[in-house]
N, C-alpha and C positions, 0 to 999 in steps of 0.2 A: 326357768321351766325347760325341761329336757325336750329335745326333738322327738317327734312321734315315730319317725322312721317308717312311716306308712306311704306306700306309693298308690297312685290312682289305679283302680282295678284289682288291687291285692287285698284280700280279706285279712291276711295275717301280716304283721310287720316283720321285716327281716331281722331287725335288731330288738332284743328284749332284755329284761333284767338290767336296766340302766342303774349304774351306781356312780354318783358324783365323786370324783377323786380330787379335783381342784377347781376352784372358782376364782377367776380374776376379772378385772374390769371388762376386757374385750374377749376373753376366752374361757371356756369351760371344758374340762377333761372328764371323760367317763370310762368306766369299764363296762362293756356290753357283751351280750351273747349274740353271736352271728349265726342265725339259723341256717343260712345258705352254706356256710363253711363248717358248721358244727364245732366252733371254737370261740374262745373269748377274744375280743379285740379291744384295742385302746383307741378311743375316738376323741379327737380334739376339735371342738366346734369354735369357729372364729367369727366375730362380728364383722371383720374386714376381709372381704373376699380376695382382694389383691394380696394381702399378707398371707392368706392361706395358700394361694397359688404360688407365691414366691417361695414359701417353705417347701411346698410339694416339689417344685422344680429343683431345689437344692437336694432334697432327699433322693429324688430319682437319679440325680447325677452322681451320687456317691456309690462306691463299690460295695459289693456284698462283703460284710465283715461281721464277725461274731459280737463285736462290741459296738455295733451301730444298729439301732432299731430299724427294721424294714418297714417301708410304707407300702400300703396296699391300694391306695387310691384316694380320690376326692369325691365326697358325696354332698348333696344338698338336701338337708333335712330341716323341715319347718322353716325354710327360707335362710338357713345358715350354712355356710361352707364348712364342711367337716372333713378333717384328715383322718383316714382309717389306717391304723398301724398295727403291727403285731403286739400282742399282749405279753409282757415279761413279768411273770409272777415274782414279786419281791418288794423291796422297800427302796425309797430314795436314800442316798448316802446321808442326807440330813437326818432322816428318821433313824438310820442305823447308829449314827453318832449320838443322837438324843437318847436312844434306848440303852446303848452299851457304854458310852463314855469313851475314854481313850482306847484306841485299837493297838494291838501289838505291832511293832515296827514292821515285821515281816508281812503281816496282813495289809497294813497301810501301803507299803511299797508295792505289793502285788496288785492292789486295786489301782494305784497310780500308774503302774506299768500297762494295765489294760486300757486305761484312759488314754495314755500316750500312744499306744498302738492304734487306737481309733483315730486320734487326732492326726497321726502321721498319714493315715488313709485319706482323711478329710483335706489336709493341706496339699497332698499330692494331687488331689482332684481340683485344686485351685480355689479352695474356700477357707475362710476363717470362721470358727464357730461364733466367737464374739460375746458369749454369755455363759461362760463356764462357772458353775457353782454347785453346791451340794444338793440342790433340788433338781438338777438336770443330769444326775448320774444315778442309774438304777443298779442295785445289787440284788441279784437273783437269789431266791430261796429254794428250798426243796432239794438240797444236795448239790445244786449247780454252783460252779465257781465263776459264773458269768457276770461281767459288769458291762452295762450298756449306757452309751451316751445318747441323750435325747434332747428334744426341743431345739430345733434349728431356726426358730423364728427370727433370730437376729444374725444368722449366718449371712456372710456377704462374699461375693467373688473377688479374687485378687486380680490386679492388673499385671501388665508385663513385668513390672518391677518387683512384684511380690507383695505390694501393699494393697489395702482394701479400705474403702470409704464406709465407715460404720453407718448403719441405718438409724442411729440415734447418737446424740451427743449429751453427755451428762456433766453437770457441775452442781455440787461436788460429786466426785466419783466414789461410789461405795468401796470400802476397803478390800472386798473380795474381787473386785474388777480391776483391770490394768489402768494405771494413771493416765495413759495416753488416750483413753476413751474421752477425755475432756477435749481433745483436739479433733476427734472423729476419725483419726487415721490409725489403722490396725495392721498387723502382719502376724505371721505364725507365732512369733514370740509373745504376742498378747495372750494367746491361749495358754502358753506355758506358765504365765503368771498365775492363771487360775488353777493350774495343776499344783503349783507350789503352795498356794493358799489352801487347797484341799488337803494336801499332805500334812500341813501343819495342823489343820483342824482335826484330822483323824488321829494324829499322835497326841494332841492335847485333850481331845474330847469336847472341844469348843472352838470357836473362832479365835485366832491369835489376837492379842492386844497389840497396839502400835509399838513397834520396836522389839517385840518379843522374839520374832524369828531371828533377827540379827543377833540378839543377845544369846540365844541358844546355839547359834552357829559358832560362837567363840569358844575357846578352850574352857573346859569345866573348871569352875572355881567356887568358892564359898559365895561369891556374889551372883552366880548364875544357877543356883539351885543344886540338886543332888548330882553326884558324879554320873557321867554317861559313858557307855562303852565306846570304843573307837568307831564301831559301825554306826552307832547312834549319832556320833559327832559328825561323821561324813554325810549322813542323810540330812542333817540340819544344814550343813554347808551347801548341799545340792538345793535344798528348799530356799535358802537365802539367795543363791544365784538366780533361781527361777523367778523369785519375787523382787528382783532388783527394780528400783523405780524406773530406770531407763532401759528400754529394750536392748540397747547395745551391751548392757551388762549381764544379759540373760544368755541362756543357751541358744545357739543359732537355729535349732530345729527340735522337733519332738524326738527324733531318733537320737540326737545328742544327749538330751536329758534322760531318755530311757537308758542309754548306755551308762550314764553317770550314776543313776539309781541302782542299776544292777551291779556296778563296781562297788558301790557303797555297801550293799548287802554282802557281797563276796569278801569284803574286808573284815567282816566280823570274825569272832573266835570260832 
């Protein structure tokens, strides 16, 4: 049941035209019309007030960046804590892949580069996103080339050594998340694993199978499918490095992976 959005003494609710976008066990996301601002908003209602306030604190600590969704505040509607954020008209990257299938390498790399630029800003402010997947990346429509990173529910602060204690520990770890999540210890390189997995998903039009990324990073042969251009080969090698099972085998930072992807594109014909 959606929050009413009505305050005592007010005849008309501030928020109207509620549309459910996502329903999970502890959260529900809506697109709503904000009468006071005269624009659409994204509202995420949480059953756990502490989790909502924790995410709000992270979002407020982040710098203004075109690839980071801006938060507008925390509301209490019908007894639930709700984060109010800007509305980005578009689709999740998961929906884009489901609708279009494999994306051209240039487009996939351009999307990945925007994600990496956003992560660089997040990491420099002292946080690890911790839950990077195709449902947490928005691709704007309507002629915009904007990509936005969302959902900081699992974001955690880094300590002085650059490491972060995850707010959850998974076993087994889903293939799109970094293996070290089983230990609960993360760092910047954990998010790069997610970017590499996203790159592979965009190029394939689906999530990669076990061992497929490493196979495609090898020199093209009859055993590894159709021939690939030198640029394609280098892009897959970047993806393979980013998704190395050990953090030590990955790029040291978002900026380093960003530079590697840009070099890969520049190496094309």
